[in-house]
C-alpha positions as CSV (number, residue, x, y, z in Angstrom):
1,X,82.3,-3.5,-64.9
2,X,80.1,-6.0,-66.9
3,X,79.1,-5.2,-70.4
4,X,75.4,-5.9,-71.2
5,X,73.5,-5.2,-74.3
6,X,72.2,-2.1,-72.7
7,X,75.6,-0.7,-71.4
8,X,77.9,-1.3,-68.6
9,X,76.7,-2.3,-65.1
10,X,78.5,-2.8,-61.8
11,X,79.1,-6.5,-60.9
12,X,76.8,-6.2,-57.9
13,X,73.9,-5.3,-60.2
14,X,74.1,-8.6,-62.1
15,X,72.1,-10.7,-59.6
16,X,71.3,-14.4,-60.1
17,X,72.9,-15.3,-63.4
18,X,72.5,-18.1,-65.9
19,X,76.0,-18.4,-67.3
20,X,75.5,-20.0,-70.6
21,X,72.2,-19.7,-72.6
22,X,70.7,-19.2,-76.0
23,X,67.5,-17.2,-76.7
24,X,67.9,-16.6,-80.4
25,X,69.6,-19.4,-82.2
26,X,69.6,-21.3,-85.5
27,X,71.7,-24.5,-85.7
28,X,69.6,-26.0,-88.5
29,X,72.1,-25.3,-91.2
30,X,74.2,-28.1,-89.7
31,X,71.7,-30.1,-87.6
32,X,68.9,-30.1,-90.3
33,X,66.3,-29.9,-87.5
34,X,63.7,-27.2,-87.2
35,X,63.6,-27.7,-83.4
36,X,67.1,-26.1,-83.3
37,X,65.7,-22.8,-84.5
38,X,64.7,-20.3,-81.8
39,X,63.2,-17.3,-83.7
40,X,60.0,-16.5,-81.8
41,X,60.7,-13.1,-80.0
42,X,57.4,-13.1,-78.2
43,X,58.1,-16.6,-76.9
44,X,61.6,-15.4,-75.8
45,X,59.9,-12.6,-73.9
46,X,57.5,-15.0,-72.1
47,X,60.3,-17.4,-71.2
48,X,62.5,-14.5,-69.9
49,X,59.5,-13.3,-67.7
50,X,59.2,-16.8,-66.2
51,X,63.0,-16.8,-65.6
52,X,62.6,-13.4,-63.8
53,X,59.6,-14.7,-61.8
54,X,61.8,-17.5,-60.4
55,X,64.6,-15.1,-59.3
56,X,66.7,-14.9,-62.4
57,X,68.1,-11.5,-63.1
58,X,70.8,-12.0,-65.8
59,X,71.7,-14.2,-68.6
60,X,74.9,-14.8,-70.7
61,X,73.6,-15.3,-74.2
62,X,76.4,-17.1,-76.1
63,X,74.9,-17.4,-79.6
64,X,77.5,-16.0,-81.9
65,X,77.9,-15.2,-85.6
66,X,77.2,-18.5,-87.4
67,X,74.8,-19.7,-84.8
68,X,72.0,-17.1,-85.4
69,X,73.2,-14.2,-83.1
70,X,70.8,-11.2,-83.1
71,X,72.0,-8.5,-80.8
72,X,69.0,-6.2,-81.5
73,X,66.5,-8.8,-80.4
74,X,68.5,-9.2,-77.2
75,X,68.4,-5.5,-76.6
76,X,64.7,-5.3,-77.1
77,X,64.3,-8.3,-74.7
78,X,66.3,-6.8,-72.0
79,X,64.5,-3.4,-72.3
80,X,61.1,-5.2,-72.1
81,X,61.8,-7.8,-69.4
82,X,64.5,-6.1,-67.0
83,X,66.8,-9.1,-67.4
84,X,70.4,-8.1,-67.9
85,X,71.6,-9.8,-71.2
86,X,75.2,-10.3,-72.1
87,X,75.9,-11.0,-75.8
88,X,79.1,-12.3,-77.3
89,X,81.6,-12.0,-80.0
90,X,83.3,-15.1,-81.3
91,X,82.6,-18.2,-83.4
92,X,81.6,-21.7,-82.2
93,X,83.5,-24.6,-83.7
94,X,83.8,-26.6,-86.9
95,X,81.5,-26.8,-88.9
96,X,79.5,-23.8,-87.6
97,X,82.2,-21.2,-88.4
98,X,80.8,-18.7,-91.0
99,X,81.9,-19.2,-94.5
100,X,83.7,-15.9,-94.6
101,X,86.0,-17.0,-91.8
102,X,86.9,-20.3,-93.4
103,X,90.7,-20.8,-93.2
104,X,91.3,-17.8,-91.0
105,X,94.4,-17.9,-88.8
106,X,94.4,-16.7,-85.2
107,X,95.4,-13.1,-85.9
108,X,92.3,-12.7,-88.2
109,X,90.0,-14.2,-85.6
110,X,91.5,-11.9,-83.0
111,X,91.2,-8.7,-85.1
112,X,87.5,-9.5,-85.8
113,X,86.7,-10.1,-82.2
114,X,88.6,-7.0,-81.1
115,X,86.8,-4.9,-83.7
116,X,83.3,-6.0,-82.4
117,X,84.4,-5.5,-78.7
118,X,85.5,-2.0,-79.4
119,X,83.1,-0.8,-82.2
120,X,80.0,-2.9,-81.7
121,X,78.3,-5.8,-83.4
122,X,77.7,-5.0,-87.1
123,X,76.0,-1.6,-87.3
124,X,74.1,-1.9,-84.0
125,X,76.6,-0.2,-81.6
126,X,75.8,-3.0,-79.2
127,X,79.0,-4.2,-77.5
128,X,79.7,-7.9,-76.5
129,X,80.5,-8.7,-72.9
130,X,82.2,-12.0,-73.6
131,X,84.1,-13.9,-76.2
132,X,82.4,-17.2,-76.8
133,X,81.3,-19.7,-77.1
134,X,84.4,-20.9,-78.9
135,X,84.9,-24.6,-79.0
136,X,86.6,-27.9,-79.9
137,X,85.2,-31.1,-81.2
138,X,84.9,-34.4,-79.3
139,X,88.3,-35.5,-78.1
140,X,89.8,-33.4,-81.0
141,X,91.0,-29.8,-81.6
142,X,90.8,-29.3,-85.3
143,X,93.4,-27.0,-86.9
144,X,90.8,-24.2,-87.4
145,X,89.5,-24.7,-83.8
146,X,93.0,-24.2,-82.5
147,X,93.4,-21.0,-84.5
148,X,90.0,-19.9,-83.2
149,X,91.0,-20.5,-79.6
150,X,94.3,-18.7,-80.0
151,X,92.5,-15.8,-81.6
152,X,90.1,-15.7,-78.7
153,X,93.0,-15.6,-76.2
154,X,94.6,-12.7,-78.1
155,X,91.4,-10.8,-78.2
156,X,90.7,-11.5,-74.5
157,X,94.2,-10.2,-73.6
158,X,93.7,-7.0,-75.7
159,X,90.1,-6.3,-74.6
160,X,89.9,-7.7,-71.0
161,X,86.7,-9.7,-72.1
162,X,86.4,-13.1,-70.4
163,X,86.4,-16.1,-72.8
164,X,83.8,-18.8,-72.4
165,X,84.2,-22.1,-74.2
166,X,82.4,-25.1,-75.7
167,X,83.8,-28.6,-74.9
168,X,82.0,-31.3,-76.9
169,X,80.8,-33.6,-74.2
170,X,83.1,-32.1,-71.8
171,X,86.3,-33.3,-73.5
172,X,89.6,-31.3,-73.9
173,X,88.8,-28.8,-71.1
174,X,92.4,-28.9,-69.7
175,X,93.8,-28.6,-73.2
176,X,91.8,-25.6,-73.8
177,X,93.0,-23.8,-70.7
178,X,96.6,-24.8,-71.5
179,X,96.3,-23.3,-75.1
180,X,94.5,-20.1,-73.9
181,X,97.0,-19.4,-71.1
182,X,99.9,-20.2,-73.3
183,X,98.8,-17.3,-75.4
184,X,98.6,-14.8,-72.6
185,X,95.0,-15.2,-71.2
186,X,95.0,-15.4,-67.4
187,X,93.3,-18.6,-66.1
188,X,90.7,-16.6,-64.1
189,X,89.6,-14.9,-67.4
190,X,88.6,-18.4,-68.8
191,X,85.2,-20.3,-68.4
192,X,85.5,-23.9,-69.7
193,X,81.9,-25.0,-70.7
194,X,80.0,-28.1,-70.4
195,X,82.1,-29.7,-67.7
196,X,79.1,-31.4,-66.2
197,X,79.0,-33.6,-69.3
198,X,82.4,-35.2,-68.4
199,X,82.1,-38.2,-66.2
200,X,85.8,-38.3,-65.7
201,X,86.3,-36.4,-62.4
202,X,90.0,-36.2,-62.6
203,X,89.8,-34.4,-65.9
204,X,87.4,-31.9,-64.5
205,X,89.5,-31.4,-61.3
206,X,92.6,-30.8,-63.6
207,X,90.7,-27.9,-65.1
208,X,89.8,-26.5,-61.7
209,X,93.4,-26.9,-60.5
210,X,94.4,-24.3,-63.2
211,X,92.3,-21.6,-61.5
212,X,89.9,-21.4,-64.5
213,X,86.1,-21.3,-64.0
214,X,84.1,-24.3,-65.0
215,X,80.5,-24.2,-66.1
216,X,78.0,-26.9,-65.1
217,X,75.8,-25.5,-67.8
218,X,73.7,-28.5,-69.2
219,X,71.8,-29.0,-66.1
220,X,68.5,-30.8,-66.8
221,X,69.8,-32.6,-69.9
222,X,69.5,-36.1,-68.2
223,X,69.6,-37.8,-71.5
224,X,73.4,-36.9,-71.5
225,X,73.9,-37.4,-67.8
226,X,71.7,-37.6,-64.7
227,X,71.4,-34.5,-62.6
228,X,72.1,-36.7,-59.6
229,X,75.6,-37.3,-61.0
230,X,76.0,-33.6,-61.5
231,X,75.1,-32.9,-57.9
232,X,77.4,-35.5,-56.6
233,X,80.4,-34.0,-58.5
234,X,79.5,-30.5,-57.3
235,X,79.3,-31.6,-53.6
236,X,82.7,-33.2,-54.0
237,X,84.2,-30.0,-55.6
238,X,82.7,-28.0,-52.8
239,X,84.4,-30.3,-50.3
240,X,87.7,-29.8,-52.1
241,X,87.4,-26.0,-51.9
242,X,86.5,-25.1,-55.5
243,X,83.1,-23.4,-54.9
244,X,84.5,-20.1,-56.1
245,X,85.1,-21.4,-59.7
246,X,81.8,-22.9,-60.6
247,X,79.0,-21.5,-62.7
248,X,75.5,-23.0,-63.4
249,X,73.2,-22.9,-66.4
250,X,71.0,-25.1,-68.7
251,X,72.1,-24.3,-72.3
252,X,68.7,-24.4,-73.8
253,X,68.9,-24.5,-77.7
254,X,65.6,-26.0,-78.8
255,X,61.9,-25.1,-79.2
256,X,61.1,-28.3,-77.1
257,X,63.1,-26.8,-74.2
258,X,60.7,-24.0,-73.7
259,X,58.0,-24.2,-71.2
260,X,55.4,-23.0,-73.7
261,X,56.3,-26.2,-75.7
262,X,56.3,-28.6,-72.7
263,X,60.0,-28.1,-71.8
264,X,61.6,-27.1,-68.5
265,X,62.4,-23.4,-69.5
266,X,65.3,-21.2,-68.5
267,X,64.4,-21.3,-64.8
268,X,65.0,-25.0,-64.5
269,X,68.2,-24.6,-62.5
270,X,66.4,-22.3,-59.9
271,X,63.2,-24.4,-60.1
272,X,64.6,-28.0,-59.8
273,X,68.3,-28.3,-59.4
274,X,68.9,-25.7,-56.6
275,X,66.3,-27.5,-54.5
276,X,68.1,-30.8,-55.1
277,X,71.4,-29.2,-53.9
278,X,69.7,-27.8,-50.8
279,X,68.2,-31.3,-50.0
280,X,71.7,-32.6,-50.2
281,X,72.9,-30.2,-47.6
282,X,74.6,-27.5,-49.7
283,X,74.3,-24.3,-47.7
284,X,72.7,-21.1,-48.9
285,X,76.0,-19.3,-49.0
286,X,77.5,-21.7,-51.5
287,X,74.4,-21.5,-53.7
288,X,74.7,-17.8,-53.6
289,X,78.3,-18.1,-54.7
290,X,77.3,-20.3,-57.6
291,X,74.4,-18.2,-58.8
292,X,75.5,-14.5,-58.1
293,X,79.1,-14.0,-56.8
294,X,81.0,-16.2,-59.2
295,X,79.2,-14.9,-62.3
296,X,79.8,-11.3,-61.2
297,X,83.5,-12.0,-61.0
298,X,83.8,-14.3,-64.1
299,X,82.1,-11.9,-66.5
300,X,83.7,-8.6,-65.2
301,X,85.9,-7.0,-67.8
302,X,89.6,-7.0,-66.7
303,X,91.3,-3.7,-66.8
304,X,94.1,-3.3,-69.3
305,X,96.9,-0.8,-68.8
């Protein structure tokens, strides 16, 4: 089953899924930029309705505690729009980890995530469907980030929840998989984020070779990397037989990303990137794999004896 903010659903109910998004977020404590605050619930509603109009049926919302998570808002949005929303337990990376968790060791992180997974987020009774996005810095795994990832692995092993990660500019993807699997998490329970930001194909292939999922989840952010390059990598990965391990999304985090403010909106993968892949000859069956089948597997809760 897949855990949404409204309860469990069968994997086949998930539909077309955006695998790494933010609807309610506040990164301004660190970034000092009001553009990084998404707190307009009516605006979220309108953006989700547009996403649904374009064919989107579900979204994995990976805003965690320390980034502005609001599970009750997500519940109201899901009820109002019909979009399945999956919320998370977890912490992001240094320096976004909440003050109360400063200096925690892996066991403390694990206990916190397991408690939320079993009892609900705060006093809402809303259960997370994923652990994430837990991350590392650019080309560096800081000591607290290492403890955080180990804690996520421990919690994922205990609860069966998938673990989805943040890699800064795509770096350290393989190192994340190696650490998570070393601490008991199966590779196919891991989603390594932002791999479309890494221009080193060999490094991304090394992640795929482990059996983990990778997320091409910053599509449309051409200031980091042109979508044409993302498409070229994906076509090569398809040709190598890795199409069952790839997830797509856009990772919107700013007011300026919303359609109402002149941005592309949450449907940009469906509206602009999928047509680009079709034009490049990617068959419908593979696109269905990316958008529907892979998320339905990646975000299913693993049974634990």
